[in-house]
N, C-alpha and C positions, 0 to 999 in steps of 0.2 A: 520892808523887813530888814534889808541891808542897812538902810539909813538908821533905823532904830538900833540895830546891832552896833553900828559904829559910834553912835552918839550916846547911848544909854550906859550908865554905870553897870558893871557886871552884876551887881547885887539885884538889879531890877529884872534881869533876864535869867533867873535861876530855874525857869520852868523845865521840868523833865522832858518835855516834848521837843525842845530845841537842841539841835545837834549841830556841830560846826567843825570846820577844818581851816587851817591857815597854810597848809602845804599840799593843796590839791595840785593836780597835774593836768595841763591842757597841751595837746600836741596838734599842730596843723601840718598838713602834708599836701604838697602840690606835685603832680606828675604830668610831665609833658615829654614828647619825644626828644626835646633838647636837653632837659635836666630834671632831676627830682630835687625838691626843696623841702626840708623838714626843720621845724623849730619846736622847742619844748619850753614850757613855763612851769616851774615847780613852786611858784609863789602865789598860788591861787587861794583866795579866801572864799568860803562858802558857808551858808547857814541854811538849815532846813527845819521847818516846824512840822513834826509828825502829826500834830493834832489838826492842823489846817491844810497841810500840803504846800504852804508857801515856801519858796526857795529863792535864794539870791546868791550870785557870784560876783566877785570883783577881782580884777588883776591888773597889775601894771604892765603896760605894753613893753616897756624896757626889760621886763623879766623874761622875754623870749630869747632863747639861746640857739644860735645857728652853728652849723659845722664851720662855715667860713665867716670870718670877721667882717668882710666887706658886705656880705649879704645882710648881716645884722645891722651894720651901719646904714645901708640903703633902706632897710625895712623901717628903722626908727626915724631917719631924717627925711626920706623922700616919699615914702608910701603912707605909713600910719601917722607920721608927724607926731611922735610921742611927746615932744616938748609941749605941743599945743593940746593934744588929746592923750593925756597920760594913762587913762584907765579904760578898760572895757568892762561893762557891767551887764549882768543879766538879772532880771527880776521876773519871777513867774510862779507857776503853781503846778504841782504834780497832780494829775487827774486821777480821781478814784483811788487815792492812797489808802491801803489797808494794812501795810506792813507795820508790825509792832517792833520798834527798835530794841526792845528789851527781851525778845525771844528769838530763837533761831528761825530764819525764814528768808524767802527770796520772792521778789515781785517784779514782773515786767511793768515798766511805767512809761507814761507819756507825759512830757513836760511841755507846757506852753507858756510863753511870756515874751517880754521885750528885751532885745539885746541892743545895747548901745556901744558902737565902735566908731571912732573917728568923728564923733559928734552927731552921728546918724542913728536913730532908733528904728528898729524893725521888729515885727512879730516873728517869732521862731518857734517851731515845734520840733522836739527831738524825742526819740525813744531810747530806752535804756533799761538798766536793772538796778535795783537796790537789794542788798543782801546783808542781813543781820547775823552776827555770830552768836547773839544772845548774851554776850559778856562784855559789852561796852564799845563795840565797833559796828558801824554800818558802812559797807562798801557800795559806792555808786559808780556807774559807768554809763556813758552815752556816746553815740556817734551821730554826726549830722554834717551837712555841707553848708558853706556860706560862699557868697560871691563878693570879692573885693568891690566890684562895681556897685553892689547894693548899699555899700557903706561909703560911697563917694571917695573911694581909694583909687587914685588914678595911677595906672601902670603905663610908663612911657612906651611908645611904639617900638623903640629899639630893643626892649627886653620883653615885649608883650608875649612872644612865643615861648619864653622861658617860664612863664607863670601860668598855671592852669586857670581857666575861667571860674572854676569852683574849687574850693579848698576843702579837704576832708578834715574834720575836727573830731578829736577824741578827748573825752573828759574822763578822768579817774580821780575819785576822792575817797578818803576814809574819814567818816564823821565820828566824833566822840561827843558824849553828852556835854552840853555847854557848862554845866555846873561842876565838872571834874577837872 
């Protein structure tokens, strides 16, 4: 779905069922007794097809902003190696999607798919909500955890105690119809 969205001319994707955003938000948070680390990325692209439940996300790893410039530098150069692995991608499906994006309503959802980070692809399941205001916006939110180790991200021993073994991920998006 994401590949089709990126490669197809917009005129071929005018279906009312496809909704998108280019300014979604993903936050990751690490808590340890030594320190808390938080980073935010507000340059997240996503598309969802309400007819099929297909969903995709794409973001540049360099889009994450940290409170400390040195953390951001280490994240990009030493951990996620964003010059070599510039994007994180998720492609999946919303299970049992019944929400009509054109009418007001809210649905608890489960999303299952493949997340690719640092060149490693893994199956991920997350729960969240989709809420339509009935007038052109659908808000989505999800939270889940990932482990840097699962994506072959090596944390040097000297800072291992500073970074949690699992990171809390929060996703927030506001979708609009693709044809508007």
